C-alpha positions, 0 to 999 in steps of 0.5 A, spaced: 404 701 112 400 699 118 392 699 119 388 697 124 380 696 123 376 694 129 369 696 132 362 693 133 359 696 126 362 690 123 358 691 116 362 698 115 369 695 118 368 689 113 366 694 107 373 698 109 377 692 109 374 690 102 376 697 099 383 696 102 384 690 098 381 692 092 385 698 092 391 694 093 390 689 087 388 695 083 395 699 084 400 693 085 397 686 084 391 685 080 391 677 080 391 678 088 397 673 089 401 678 093 395 678 098 395 673 104 389 673 109 390 669 116 385 668 122 388 667 129 383 661 130 386 657 124 393 660 123 399 660 128 403 666 129 409 663 125 405 663 119 403 670 119 411 672 121 413 667 115 408 671 110 411 678 113 418 676 112 418 673 105 420 677 099 414 678 094 414 673 088 409 676 084 409 684 086 414 689 089 408 690 095 405 685 099 398 685 103 398 681 109 391 681 113 391 678 120 384 677 123 383 677 131 391 677 132 390 683 137 385 679 141 390 673 144 395 675 149 401 671 146 399 673 139 399 680 141 405 680 144 409 677 139 406 682 134 408 688 138 415 685 139 416 684 131 413 691 130 419 693 135 424 689 131 425 688 126 419 692 124 415 692 117 419 693 111 417 698 106 414 693 101 409 690 106 402 693 108 399 689 114 392 690 116 389 688 123 382 686 123 378 685 129 370 684 129 369 688 135 372 693 139 380 692 141 382 693 148 384 701 148 388 700 154 394 696 151 400 699 149 399 696 142 392 698 141 394 705 143 400 705 137 396 702 132 390 707 133 395 713 131 396 710 124 394 714 119 389 709 115 386 706 122 379 706 123 374 704 129 367 703 126 362 704 132 355 702 133 351 708 129 346 712 132 339 714 130 342 720 126 348 716 123 343 710 121 338 715 117 344 718 113 347 711 111 340 709 109 339 715 105 346 715 102 344 707 100 338 709 097 341 714 093 346 709 090 341 705 088 338 711 084 332 711 089 329 717 093 326 716 100 321 720 104 322 723 110 317 719 114 319 713 111 326 714 113 324 715 120 320 709 120 325 704 117 331 707 122 326 706 127 325 699 125 332 697 124 335 700 130 343 700 130 343 694 126 347 696 120 347 689 116 339 689 117 339 697 114 342 695 108 338 689 107 332 692 108 333 699 103 336 694 098 330 690 098 325 696 098 329 699 092 328 693 088 320 693 090 319 701 088 319 705 082 323 711 084 321 714 091 320 709 097 314 711 101 312 710 109 307 705 106 312 701 102 316 701 109 310 698 113 308 693 107 315 690 106 319 691 113 317 687 119 318 689 126 319 681 127 326 682 129 331 677 132 329 678 139 322 675 137 325 669 133 329 667 139 323 668 144 320 663 139 326 658 139 326 659 147 319 657 147 321 651 143 327 649 147 323 649 153 317 645 151 313 651 152 307 650 147 302 655 149 308 660 149 310 658 142 303 659 139 302 665 143 308 668 139 305 666 133 298 668 133 301 675 135 306 676 129 300 673 124 295 679 127 301 684 126 301 682 119 307 678 118 307 674 112 308 667 113 314 666 108 318 672 111 317 668 118 319 662 116 325 665 112 327 668 119 326 661 123 330 657 117 336 662 118 336 662 125 336 654 125 342 654 120 346 659 124 345 654 130 347 648 126 353 652 123 355 654 130 354 648 134 360 646 138 364 650 133 371 652 136 374 659 137 371 666 140 365 670 138 369 675 134 373 670 130 367 666 128 363 673 127 369 675 122 369 668 118 361 668 118 360 675 116 356 676 123 355 681 128 359 678 135 353 679 139 349 675 134 354 670 134 354 670 142 346 669 142 346 664 137 351 660 141 347 660 147 341 658 143 344 652 140 347 650 147 339 649 149 339 643 143 342 637 141 345 637 134 340 631 133 334 636 135 337 642 131 337 637 125 330 635 126 327 642 127 331 644 120 327 638 117 320 640 120 322 647 117 323 644 110 317 641 110 313 647 112 317 651 106 314 646 101 307 646 104 307 653 104 310 654 097 305 649 094 299 651 098 298 645 102 294 648 108 292 654 111 299 657 114 296 658 121 295 651 121 301 649 118 305 653 123 301 649 129 303 643 126 310 645 126 310 647 133 307 640 135 312 636 131 318 639 135 314 640 142 312 633 144 
């Protein structure tokens, strides 16, 4: 069996991949010994070929997962040649996973997309996002009012990862029904773009712009700890990706992120040295401790943060 999983909606594509793995384990291999995962950035084609050709030791069936195999020309050609001859055995399930859309013009992609269980997960439109949010709320035993549904989908846009995170957060905060007031109180419009704008102002030494952005967010009611958590997350990602090898798709797959986020993070990280990122992270850690222990007024503490970074 041959399966291709790809598309920009990496949340849904990873969910589908997980379902395939779990179904395989339940039916053929509860211990997971017959499941092999390969990443094109870490493994040569020969390693994948060996797994495809080997006889199963623990199960009559085996599941081989190849991440990023169709993104690289040489690997793609080797895979296409193998599928032509000798081809997959009846006992092998090969899943090809891509964190992004494949090039549909290639002969291999055209072949793979015809397979019965192959799926493309495109970025959801507004209606699809509302359906996803509503479905997840029901799964968590909650209802969401129409006005709240529209408000939340407007805030998260087409970001499925954030939509799932926000609805799960709200479900833990309310008793039965998620209202528009709940969305306004607990879901913030301070998204990735504003975080990057703030970080760009720090990398460019633009103290005035950094202060303006902070004041703008505080005036909109952004909670200090929420803002800090967003900054810590971005700086951690920049440190993790600083000088990291591999393409955006493979990194997105290994870090469970959208390829666009990886691309943006790598660009942001390139504006700092690793030492500067570490210094920024230490400053954020000090701010975290100060906010949690009440050692100062939040706005003042964020001002001190900017001054400690932009000298």
